[in-house]
C-alpha positions as CSV (number, residue, x, y, z in Angstrom):
1,X,11.0,-23.8,-208.1
2,X,10.5,-20.5,-209.6
3,X,9.7,-20.0,-213.3
4,X,12.3,-18.2,-215.5
5,X,11.7,-14.6,-216.0
6,X,11.1,-13.6,-219.6
7,X,11.8,-10.0,-220.9
8,X,9.2,-8.2,-223.0
9,X,11.2,-8.2,-225.8
10,X,10.8,-12.2,-225.9
11,X,7.1,-12.1,-226.1
12,X,5.1,-11.9,-229.4
13,X,2.7,-9.4,-230.1
14,X,0.4,-8.6,-233.0
15,X,1.9,-6.5,-236.1
16,X,-0.3,-3.5,-235.3
17,X,0.8,-3.6,-231.7
18,X,4.4,-3.7,-232.6
19,X,4.0,-0.8,-235.2
20,X,2.1,1.5,-232.9
21,X,4.4,0.9,-230.1
22,X,7.5,1.6,-232.3
23,X,5.9,4.7,-233.8
24,X,4.8,6.1,-230.6
25,X,8.4,5.5,-228.5
26,X,10.2,6.8,-231.6
27,X,8.1,9.9,-231.9
28,X,7.9,10.9,-228.6
29,X,11.5,10.3,-227.5
30,X,12.5,12.2,-230.5
31,X,10.3,15.2,-229.9
32,X,11.2,15.9,-226.3
33,X,15.0,15.7,-227.3
34,X,14.4,17.9,-230.4
35,X,16.3,21.0,-228.9
36,X,19.5,19.1,-228.2
37,X,19.4,17.4,-231.6
38,X,19.2,20.9,-233.3
39,X,22.4,21.9,-231.6
40,X,24.2,18.6,-232.5
41,X,23.3,19.0,-236.1
42,X,24.8,22.5,-236.1
43,X,28.0,21.1,-234.5
44,X,28.2,18.3,-237.0
45,X,27.7,20.5,-240.3
46,X,31.0,22.2,-239.0
47,X,30.1,25.8,-240.0
48,X,30.3,27.1,-236.3
49,X,33.2,25.6,-235.0
50,X,34.3,28.6,-233.4
51,X,31.1,28.3,-231.0
52,X,30.9,26.1,-228.1
53,X,27.6,24.3,-227.4
54,X,26.4,26.9,-225.1
55,X,27.3,29.6,-227.8
56,X,25.3,27.7,-230.3
57,X,22.3,27.7,-227.8
58,X,22.6,31.3,-227.4
59,X,22.9,31.9,-231.1
60,X,19.8,29.9,-231.8
61,X,18.0,31.8,-229.2
62,X,19.0,35.1,-230.3
63,X,18.2,34.5,-234.0
64,X,15.1,32.5,-233.8
65,X,13.8,32.5,-230.2
66,X,12.3,29.3,-228.7
67,X,11.0,28.1,-231.7
68,X,14.4,27.7,-233.2
69,X,15.1,24.9,-230.9
70,X,12.3,22.9,-232.4
71,X,13.1,23.9,-236.1
72,X,12.5,21.0,-238.2
73,X,10.7,18.9,-235.1
74,X,7.2,18.6,-237.3
75,X,9.0,17.2,-240.3
76,X,10.7,14.9,-237.9
77,X,7.5,14.0,-236.3
78,X,6.2,13.3,-239.8
79,X,9.1,11.0,-240.4
80,X,9.7,9.5,-237.1
81,X,6.3,7.8,-236.4
82,X,6.1,5.8,-239.2
83,X,9.7,5.2,-239.6
84,X,10.0,3.8,-235.9
85,X,6.8,1.9,-236.4
86,X,7.7,0.2,-239.5
87,X,11.4,-0.6,-238.3
88,X,10.3,-1.9,-235.0
89,X,7.6,-4.0,-236.6
90,X,10.2,-5.6,-239.2
91,X,12.7,-5.9,-236.3
92,X,10.4,-8.2,-234.4
93,X,9.2,-10.1,-237.2
94,X,12.5,-10.7,-238.7
95,X,13.9,-11.5,-235.1
96,X,11.3,-14.4,-234.6
97,X,11.5,-15.5,-238.1
98,X,15.0,-16.1,-237.9
99,X,14.5,-17.7,-234.4
100,X,11.7,-20.0,-235.8
101,X,14.1,-20.9,-238.8
102,X,17.2,-21.9,-236.7
103,X,15.6,-23.1,-233.6
104,X,17.0,-23.1,-230.1
105,X,20.2,-24.8,-230.9
106,X,23.2,-24.5,-228.7
107,X,24.0,-24.0,-225.1
108,X,25.5,-21.3,-223.0
109,X,27.9,-18.8,-225.0
110,X,27.1,-20.7,-228.2
111,X,23.2,-20.1,-228.1
112,X,23.9,-16.5,-226.7
113,X,25.9,-15.8,-229.4
114,X,23.4,-17.3,-231.9
115,X,20.7,-15.1,-230.6
116,X,23.1,-12.2,-230.9
117,X,23.7,-12.5,-234.4
118,X,20.1,-13.1,-235.2
119,X,19.1,-9.9,-233.7
120,X,22.0,-7.9,-235.4
121,X,20.8,-9.5,-238.6
122,X,17.1,-8.6,-237.8
123,X,18.4,-4.9,-236.9
124,X,20.5,-4.4,-239.8
125,X,17.5,-5.7,-242.3
126,X,14.9,-3.5,-240.5
127,X,17.0,-0.6,-240.6
128,X,17.8,-0.9,-244.4
129,X,14.1,-1.1,-245.4
130,X,12.5,1.3,-243.2
131,X,15.4,3.8,-244.1
132,X,14.9,3.8,-247.8
133,X,11.3,4.6,-247.4
134,X,11.4,7.8,-245.4
135,X,14.9,9.1,-246.6
136,X,13.4,12.0,-248.5
137,X,11.8,13.2,-245.5
138,X,15.2,13.1,-243.7
139,X,16.8,15.2,-246.4
140,X,14.1,17.9,-246.0
141,X,14.4,17.8,-242.1
142,X,18.1,18.1,-242.3
143,X,17.9,21.5,-244.6
144,X,15.0,22.7,-242.2
145,X,17.7,22.3,-239.4
146,X,20.8,23.6,-241.1
147,X,19.2,27.4,-240.2
148,X,19.6,28.8,-243.7
149,X,17.1,31.5,-244.4
150,X,15.8,30.0,-247.4
151,X,14.7,26.9,-245.9
152,X,11.9,27.9,-243.8
153,X,9.0,25.7,-244.2
154,X,8.5,22.2,-245.4
155,X,6.8,23.2,-248.6
156,X,9.6,25.8,-249.6
157,X,12.3,23.4,-248.6
158,X,10.8,20.4,-250.8
159,X,10.4,22.7,-253.6
160,X,14.1,24.0,-253.7
161,X,15.6,20.6,-253.2
162,X,13.4,19.6,-256.3
163,X,14.5,22.3,-258.2
164,X,18.2,21.8,-257.8
165,X,18.3,18.8,-259.9
166,X,14.5,18.8,-261.4
167,X,14.4,15.3,-260.3
168,X,13.9,13.0,-257.3
169,X,17.7,12.3,-257.1
170,X,18.4,15.2,-254.6
171,X,16.0,13.6,-252.2
172,X,18.2,10.7,-252.2
173,X,21.5,12.2,-252.0
174,X,23.5,10.8,-249.1
175,X,21.2,7.5,-248.8
176,X,24.3,5.4,-249.0
177,X,25.8,7.3,-246.5
178,X,22.7,7.3,-244.4
179,X,22.5,3.7,-244.6
180,X,26.1,3.0,-244.1
181,X,25.3,5.0,-240.6
182,X,21.9,3.9,-239.8
183,X,22.2,0.2,-240.5
184,X,25.1,-0.4,-238.0
185,X,23.7,1.9,-235.3
186,X,20.3,0.3,-235.5
187,X,21.9,-3.2,-235.5
188,X,24.4,-2.3,-232.8
189,X,21.7,-0.4,-230.6
190,X,18.8,-3.2,-230.7
191,X,21.0,-6.0,-230.4
192,X,23.0,-4.7,-227.4
193,X,19.9,-3.6,-225.8
194,X,17.8,-7.0,-226.1
195,X,21.1,-8.9,-225.3
196,X,21.8,-7.0,-222.2
197,X,18.2,-6.7,-221.1
198,X,17.3,-10.3,-221.8
199,X,20.6,-11.5,-219.5
200,X,19.7,-9.0,-216.5
201,X,16.1,-10.1,-216.5
202,X,16.7,-13.8,-217.0
203,X,19.1,-14.0,-214.5
204,X,17.1,-12.0,-211.7
205,X,19.3,-9.2,-211.4
206,X,16.9,-6.7,-212.4
207,X,13.1,-6.2,-213.0
208,X,12.0,-5.4,-216.7
209,X,11.9,-1.7,-216.5
210,X,15.4,-1.4,-214.9
211,X,16.8,-3.9,-217.2
212,X,15.1,-1.6,-220.1
213,X,16.9,1.3,-218.7
214,X,20.4,-0.3,-218.5
215,X,20.1,-2.3,-221.6
216,X,19.1,1.0,-223.8
217,X,22.0,2.8,-222.2
218,X,24.2,0.1,-223.3
219,X,23.0,0.0,-226.6
220,X,23.0,3.8,-227.1
221,X,26.7,4.0,-225.8
222,X,27.8,1.2,-227.9
223,X,26.3,2.7,-231.2
224,X,27.6,6.3,-230.6
225,X,31.3,4.9,-229.9
226,X,31.4,3.0,-233.3
227,X,29.0,4.9,-235.6
228,X,29.2,8.6,-234.7
229,X,31.7,9.5,-237.4
230,X,29.3,7.9,-240.2
231,X,26.5,10.2,-238.8
232,X,28.7,13.0,-239.5
233,X,29.3,11.9,-242.9
234,X,25.8,11.5,-243.7
235,X,24.8,14.8,-242.6
236,X,27.5,16.8,-244.3
237,X,26.9,14.8,-247.5
238,X,23.3,15.6,-247.1
239,X,24.1,19.3,-247.0
240,X,26.8,18.8,-250.0
241,X,27.2,21.9,-252.1
242,X,25.1,24.1,-249.9
243,X,25.8,26.3,-246.8
244,X,28.5,29.0,-246.3
245,X,31.3,26.4,-247.2
246,X,29.8,25.1,-250.3
247,X,31.9,22.0,-249.9
248,X,30.9,18.7,-251.7
249,X,31.8,15.2,-251.1
250,X,31.4,12.1,-253.4
251,X,31.0,9.5,-250.8
252,X,31.3,8.5,-247.3
253,X,35.0,7.8,-247.5
254,X,35.8,11.0,-249.3
255,X,33.9,13.0,-246.8
256,X,35.4,11.1,-243.5
257,X,39.0,11.5,-245.0
258,X,38.3,15.1,-245.8
259,X,37.1,15.7,-242.4
260,X,40.0,14.0,-240.7
261,X,42.7,15.9,-242.8
262,X,41.3,19.2,-242.0
263,X,39.9,18.7,-238.4
264,X,41.7,15.5,-237.1
265,X,40.1,12.8,-235.1
266,X,38.2,15.3,-233.2
267,X,36.2,16.7,-236.3
268,X,34.9,12.9,-236.5
269,X,33.5,13.2,-233.2
270,X,32.5,16.6,-233.2
271,X,29.3,17.0,-231.0
272,X,29.8,13.3,-229.7
273,X,29.5,14.0,-226.0
274,X,26.5,16.3,-226.6
275,X,24.9,13.6,-228.9
276,X,25.5,11.0,-225.8
277,X,23.9,13.4,-223.7
278,X,20.9,13.4,-226.0
279,X,20.9,10.0,-227.2
280,X,21.1,8.0,-224.1
281,X,18.1,9.5,-222.4
282,X,16.2,9.5,-226.0
283,X,16.8,5.8,-226.2
284,X,15.7,5.0,-222.8
285,X,12.6,6.9,-223.1
286,X,12.0,5.1,-226.4
287,X,12.3,1.7,-225.3
288,X,10.4,2.4,-222.1
289,X,7.7,3.7,-224.0
290,X,7.5,1.1,-226.7
291,X,7.5,-1.8,-223.9
292,X,4.7,0.1,-222.1
293,X,2.6,0.7,-225.2
294,X,3.2,-3.1,-225.9
295,X,2.0,-3.9,-222.6
296,X,-1.1,-1.5,-222.7
297,X,-2.4,-2.4,-226.3
298,X,-2.0,-6.3,-225.6
299,X,-4.1,-6.0,-222.6
300,X,-6.5,-4.2,-224.2
301,X,-6.9,-6.7,-227.0
302,X,-7.0,-9.5,-224.2
303,X,-9.9,-7.8,-222.6
């Protein structure tokens, strides 16, 4: 009788291993797909609706050269490594805490649902806590990626954001919108990824690497389908009162209803196809890096 296969996500690792793996996976994947992210952000901000994705690529290259595709990437890396590391560490610890607390009760569909709910809870809590810690950096990064001439460097952008109100308040503008988008996004992404992967590995359909890729794809597509409008709201609120339009929004609901009224349902998913083209390979790469980094670091500790 062969022993049951166990996916990497069900193994417990040292806290520093989880944090390092999450940081490496998140930062590397984000950096490699940064050029696509720049185009997605410009589409989401809604100030270049007359341009196609190809048109935006040409515009960025003509105005800023190849460096323009990586504008805001340094800030993104400064944010992404600790954010991804903290988030993955919290997710792992909270998930196993819930499992130890509840136990392995139930069978079949009942047990699967129980595990899925625990993963959702762990994903939501980890996204909330990590998101609040790094949000000021997200505001700086978004301004840098907007393409406005006055937002040229991290230092200048930080100073300008502070001067708008002479208080830390502006660094948290759009935090509620960010968490409203980030929490369900991570919740769905992580829970779907691990559930699909665990099933494929435990049933023997796929090996760990192939199951990681399939699970990551399923998680990314699910989160984009359900959460993309919230991502648009987060970005537009973050740029509220700036840019060519000068539009201001007083909350997620107001932002989304305004977009729907002025641009229709398509406006709520502007850039979604491009985001999927970026997000799916990024999430696959992220999880592959996390899993491999966990294995490498755990083996180093063991020896």
